[in-house]
C-alpha positions, 0 to 999 in steps of 0.5 A: 519530578522525573527528567525526561531527555530530549527525544525519548517518548513520554506521555501527556493526557494519555498521548505519546509525546516527544520533544526537541530544542530548536533554536533555543525553543522546546518543540513538542510533537507526538510521537509515532514509535519511530516510524514514518506515519505516511511510509507508503511507497507506490509500486512501480508498474513492473512490480504489479505486473510481476505480482499478478502473473505470479498469482495468475492473474492477467497483465491487463488486470494489473495494468488497469489496477496501477492506472486506476490506483496511480491516477487517483494518487494511490487512494481508494474509492472511498479517498483513503490512502492506500497503505498496502497495494498487494492486499488491495490487489488481493481484496479487490482485484483478484477475482476469477473474471481477471484471472489468465485464461487457459487456452482450452484444448476442446477446439473442434477437431477436423474429421476426415 
């Protein structure tokens, strides 16, 4: 039988586990590879606006994006937690209709 150290991952029925001792009791928990399972940090509105404008999209669409997801506690339309807001912006919001409108130089000229 192999001796397992506290905090060292091991396998039970195909699941990675770790143990710790708290108040004299052994506590088993799932091992997540040292990463927090819910590590999403919502962006600031300024960061969203900056990302949209750097990619050629309007501040209006950036504000709508931010308001939509922050009101939904950063969950998508299916109720799933947003894991990568930049990926969500590209996949859902970066559409031609949200691009910054170029000022047209085709304005009618005054003829004298």
